[in-house]
N, C-alpha and C positions, 0 to 999 in steps of 0.2 A: 334185294335182300341185304340187310345190314349185318355187319360183322363186328365182333368184339376185338378182332385182331388189329394191330397197328397197321398203317399203310405198308410199311416195309414187310411185315410178316404176311400180310395178304398177298402182296406181290410175290414173295418167296413161294407161297403155296401155289399160286398160278404157274410159276416157272417150274416147280417140282412136277406138276401134272404134265407139263409139256416134255420135259427132258429127263424125268425120273427123279426119285427122291434121293436125298443124301449125297448130292454131288457138290463139288467145290463151287459150282456156279451159284447154287442157292445159298450156300453158307457164307459166301464172300461177294456180295453184290457190288462192292466197291471196285472189284477187279474182275468183273464177269467177262469182259472182252479178252483179257489176258488169259483166262482159263477156258476159253472156247475150245471144244474138241477140234483136233486137226481137220476132221472132215468138214467143219464149218468155216475154217479159216480161209478157204479158197472160194467160198460162195460170194458172188458179187453183192455188195452192200445193199443194192436195191431189192434183193430177195430176202433180206433179214428184217424182222420186226424189231424196231428199236424202242425201248421204253422211253417215253417222252412226257413233257408237261406243257400245258397251255398257259399263255400269259405267265411265263415261268418265274419272273422275278418280282412278284407282287407280295411277298410274305410280310413286308413291313407296312403295307397300306392300312391306314386307320383314319379316324375322323379328323385328325389334325393335318392330313395331307391335302395339298392344294388340288383343285380340279384341273385336269390336263386337257389339251386341245383335241383329244380323240373322243371326248364325251359330247353329248348333244349340246347344241347351242344354248338351249334354255337352261341346262344345268351349269354351263359356263357362266351365264348371266346371273345365276343365283348362287354363285360360288361362296358368298359370304354367309350363307345359312349353314351353321355347323351341324344342325340336325339333318340337313340334306346330305352333307358329306358323311355323316355317320351311317345313313342308309346306303349311300353309294359305296362306302367301304365294304359293306356286306355283300354287295353285288360284284364288286371289282377285284376283291382279294381272292384270287383263284388258287393260290398255293400257300400252304402253311410252313413249308420247308425253305430254308435259305439255299443259295446255290451250292454251298458245301454239303449240306444235308442231302440235297437232291443227287449230286454227283456220287456221294458215298452210298446212296440207296440204289445206285445203278442207272439213274436217268442219264440218257445220252443224246436226246433230241430236245431242243429248247425252242419254244415259240415266244417271240417277244416283240414289243412295240417300243420304239425309241423316239424321243422328241427333245426339244429344248424348252427353257423357260424364257419369257420375254426379257427378263432382267438378268439372265444368267446364260452365258454362252456354252456351258457344259451340257453334255447329253445325259438324259435321264430315261429310265424305263417308265412306262406308264400303262394304265388300263383304266381309263376314266378318272383316275387320280394319279398324281406323280408318285413314283416309287424310288428305288435306289438310283444313285448316280452311277453311270455306266462304268467309269474307271475302277471303282472299288470291286465291282463284280468281275470285270475282266482280270483284275489282279488275282482274285480268288480262283477263277477258272485256270489261269496260267499256272498258279501254284499247284493246283491239283494235277494238271496234265504233266508238269515237270516231274512230279513224284510218281506218276502212273503212266509211264512212257508207252505202254501198249494199249492204253485206253484212248478212244477217239470220241469227240462230241461234235454234234451238228446243230446249226442254228438257223432258224427261219426268222428274218428280221423285217419288220414293217416299220418304215419311217413315217412319222406323223409330222407334217409341215404346218406351221402356223401362218 
């Protein structure tokens, strides 16, 4: 069922159904861990459902992005076809929000793929196409966590080797 609500409002509505309406948790998703009721603060993290995103740092993927090594070999060989990359970008861009927007929307679990480029030793996020350079995103995460000292985030990292 499709909704006219923004993703943040839709998430807020689901949270309200679970923990009750008009709570600080649903009005301030950016600080939801900080505002957890005392009864939930001692619950082991493995018993909590954390809001998360899949292939989390793909919001900048578009047709001009290069094909990454986690894509099928045939797609890597046809990397020069801009129309193919345009189609691929529709499949591989799984998030519309930046890391800051996701953190401010309450996302605390991030799933990501990391790789390098043949002519660049830096690490990049990828999902069929290259996305952000890792260092910039790590800086954004560190800045958020430094200013939100009672919030915690978790990362599942898959390294793609060439």
